[in-house]
C-alpha positions as CSV (number, residue, x, y, z in Angstrom):
1,K,-16.6,-26.1,-32.1
2,Y,-17.9,-23.0,-30.3
3,Q,-17.5,-19.8,-32.4
4,S,-18.3,-16.3,-31.3
5,D,-16.8,-12.8,-31.8
6,N,-15.8,-12.9,-28.0
7,S,-14.0,-16.3,-28.2
8,I,-10.3,-17.0,-28.3
9,L,-8.7,-20.2,-29.6
10,I,-5.9,-21.5,-27.6
11,R,-3.8,-23.9,-29.4
12,S,-2.7,-27.1,-27.5
13,S,0.9,-28.2,-27.6
14,H,-0.3,-31.7,-27.2
15,F,-0.1,-34.1,-30.1
16,I,1.7,-31.6,-32.4
17,D,5.4,-31.7,-33.2
18,Y,6.4,-28.3,-33.8
19,R,9.5,-29.3,-35.9
20,T,7.0,-30.6,-38.6
21,H,4.1,-28.4,-38.0
22,S,3.3,-25.0,-39.6
23,S,4.2,-21.6,-38.5
24,V,2.7,-19.7,-35.6
25,V,0.0,-17.2,-36.4
26,S,1.8,-14.0,-37.2
27,A,0.3,-10.5,-37.6
28,P,0.9,-6.9,-36.5
29,S,0.8,-6.5,-32.7
30,I,-2.6,-6.0,-31.0
31,N,-3.0,-2.9,-28.8
32,Y,-5.0,-3.8,-25.7
33,R,-6.9,-1.7,-23.2
34,P,-5.1,-0.5,-20.1
35,L,-5.0,-2.7,-17.0
36,V,-4.2,0.1,-14.6
37,N,-4.8,3.9,-14.3
38,P,-1.8,5.9,-13.2
39,L,-1.9,7.7,-9.9
40,P,0.5,10.2,-8.4
41,N,3.9,9.0,-6.9
42,E,4.2,6.0,-9.4
43,M,1.2,4.3,-7.9
44,F,-1.5,2.6,-10.0
45,E,-5.2,1.7,-9.6
46,E,-6.3,-1.5,-11.2
47,I,-9.1,-1.6,-13.6
48,K,-11.0,-4.5,-12.5
49,E,-12.7,-5.4,-15.6
50,T,-9.5,-5.9,-17.8
51,K,-7.7,-7.4,-14.9
52,N,-10.3,-10.0,-14.5
53,L,-10.0,-10.9,-18.2
54,L,-6.3,-11.6,-17.8
55,L,-6.8,-13.6,-14.5
56,Y,-8.2,-16.3,-16.8
57,F,-5.0,-16.6,-18.7
58,L,-2.9,-16.3,-15.4
59,Q,-4.9,-19.1,-13.7
60,T,-5.3,-21.4,-16.8
61,I,-1.9,-21.2,-18.3
62,F,0.5,-20.3,-15.5
63,R,-1.5,-21.8,-12.6
64,N,-1.3,-18.7,-10.4
65,K,-4.2,-17.5,-8.4
66,S,-3.6,-13.7,-8.6
67,F,-1.1,-11.2,-9.9
68,R,1.8,-10.2,-7.7
69,V,2.4,-6.5,-6.7
70,G,3.8,-4.7,-9.7
71,Q,2.9,-7.1,-12.4
72,L,-0.2,-5.4,-13.8
73,P,1.5,-2.1,-14.5
74,I,4.2,-3.9,-16.4
75,L,1.7,-6.0,-18.3
76,S,-0.5,-3.0,-19.0
77,R,2.2,-1.1,-20.8
78,A,3.6,-4.3,-22.6
79,L,0.0,-5.1,-23.9
80,Q,-0.4,-1.6,-25.2
81,N,2.9,-1.9,-27.1
82,L,4.7,0.7,-25.0
83,T,8.3,0.4,-23.9
84,V,8.5,-0.8,-20.3
85,I,11.3,-1.7,-17.8
86,G,10.0,-4.2,-15.2
87,L,11.7,-3.8,-11.8
88,L,10.5,-6.4,-9.5
89,P,12.5,-8.4,-6.8
90,T,14.0,-11.8,-7.5
91,G,11.0,-14.2,-7.7
92,G,8.5,-11.3,-8.2
93,G,7.2,-12.5,-11.6
94,K,9.1,-10.6,-14.2
95,S,9.3,-13.5,-16.5
96,L,5.6,-14.1,-16.3
97,T,4.8,-10.6,-17.3
98,Y,6.6,-10.7,-20.6
99,Q,5.5,-14.4,-21.2
100,L,1.8,-13.6,-20.7
101,A,2.0,-10.5,-22.8
102,S,3.8,-12.4,-25.5
103,L,1.2,-15.2,-25.5
104,L,-1.4,-12.7,-26.2
105,Q,0.4,-11.2,-29.3
106,P,0.5,-12.9,-32.8
107,G,4.0,-13.7,-33.8
108,T,7.5,-14.6,-32.4
109,T,8.9,-13.1,-29.3
110,I,12.5,-12.7,-29.0
111,V,13.8,-12.8,-25.4
112,I,17.2,-11.2,-25.0
113,D,18.9,-12.8,-22.1
114,P,22.7,-12.4,-21.3
115,I,22.6,-15.3,-18.8
116,R,22.7,-18.7,-20.3
117,S,21.4,-20.6,-17.2
118,L,18.3,-18.2,-16.9
119,M,17.6,-18.7,-20.5
120,I,17.5,-22.3,-20.3
121,D,15.5,-22.2,-17.0
122,Q,12.9,-20.0,-18.8
123,Y,12.8,-22.3,-21.7
124,N,12.4,-25.3,-19.5
125,G,9.6,-23.4,-17.6
126,L,7.7,-22.7,-20.8
127,K,8.0,-26.3,-21.8
128,E,6.7,-27.4,-18.5
129,L,3.6,-25.4,-19.1
130,G,3.1,-27.0,-22.4
131,I,4.3,-24.1,-24.6
132,D,6.3,-26.0,-27.0
133,K,7.1,-23.6,-29.7
134,C,10.1,-22.1,-27.9
135,E,13.8,-22.6,-28.3
136,F,17.0,-20.9,-27.5
137,I,20.3,-20.3,-29.3
138,N,23.5,-20.3,-27.3
139,S,26.8,-21.9,-26.9
140,T,25.4,-25.0,-25.1
141,L,24.0,-26.1,-28.6
142,S,26.0,-27.7,-31.4
143,T,26.5,-25.7,-34.5
144,A,23.8,-27.9,-36.1
145,E,21.3,-27.3,-33.4
146,R,21.9,-23.5,-33.6
147,N,21.5,-23.6,-37.4
148,F,18.3,-25.5,-37.1
149,N,16.8,-23.1,-34.6
150,Q,17.8,-20.2,-36.6
151,H,17.2,-21.3,-40.1
152,K,14.3,-23.8,-39.9
153,L,12.4,-22.5,-36.9
154,L,13.1,-18.8,-36.6
155,A,13.3,-17.9,-40.3
156,Q,10.2,-20.0,-41.0
157,G,8.1,-18.4,-38.3
158,R,7.7,-21.7,-36.4
159,L,8.6,-20.3,-32.8
160,Q,6.5,-18.3,-30.3
161,F,9.5,-17.7,-28.2
162,L,13.2,-17.6,-28.9
163,F,15.8,-16.9,-26.2
164,V,19.2,-15.4,-27.5
165,S,22.0,-13.5,-25.9
166,P,22.5,-9.7,-26.8
167,E,25.6,-10.4,-28.9
168,R,23.5,-12.7,-31.2
169,F,22.4,-9.5,-32.9
170,V,25.9,-8.6,-34.2
171,I,26.0,-11.9,-36.1
172,D,25.2,-11.3,-39.7
173,E,23.7,-14.7,-40.3
174,F,21.2,-14.0,-37.4
175,R,20.2,-10.6,-38.7
176,I,19.7,-12.2,-42.2
177,A,17.5,-15.0,-40.7
178,L,15.4,-12.2,-38.9
179,D,15.2,-10.2,-42.2
180,N,14.2,-13.1,-44.2
181,A,11.5,-14.1,-41.7
182,A,10.2,-10.5,-41.7
183,Q,10.1,-10.5,-45.5
184,D,8.0,-13.6,-45.4
185,G,5.4,-11.8,-43.2
186,H,6.5,-13.0,-39.8
187,Y,6.2,-10.5,-37.0
188,F,8.4,-10.1,-33.9
189,S,8.5,-8.6,-30.4
190,Y,11.6,-8.0,-28.4
């Protein structure tokens, strides 16, 4: 009901069945302002204004009070559509960095994960947060389930997150589904 040039609409996963609901909003990636300024020796200085804007999403969606050490430089590069390798210790919040960056971009994010159990854990974590436009394709699914996720959800732009293994990209049928979605105007992040 409230409209402004400075407002953001966050869709609710409640009351919507993504299997029958329309596609996610898809458009070219947005380039955001930096969150940090680089310093010598691989150090960074936080930019308070932009960090505070992201804190809202961190606290509201992920229910975390503050960013952990190392997350802001990773997020900064990801939100500026720059390549980034996030090296953080186990439990350091690597998944949160790509998930938050992905939620702030229009389109589908394809998460390449070689470990099935981690793929399913991340999928379940997003579901627990109320982010229901996510699925995975791996060998734990039946052929019918893999086909549904690939042809009905991915190809029609109905997913915000799709978890796949690296070898999925050598399967012609998967690459064709990606091409079809792209030709229909759906955008992807990897």
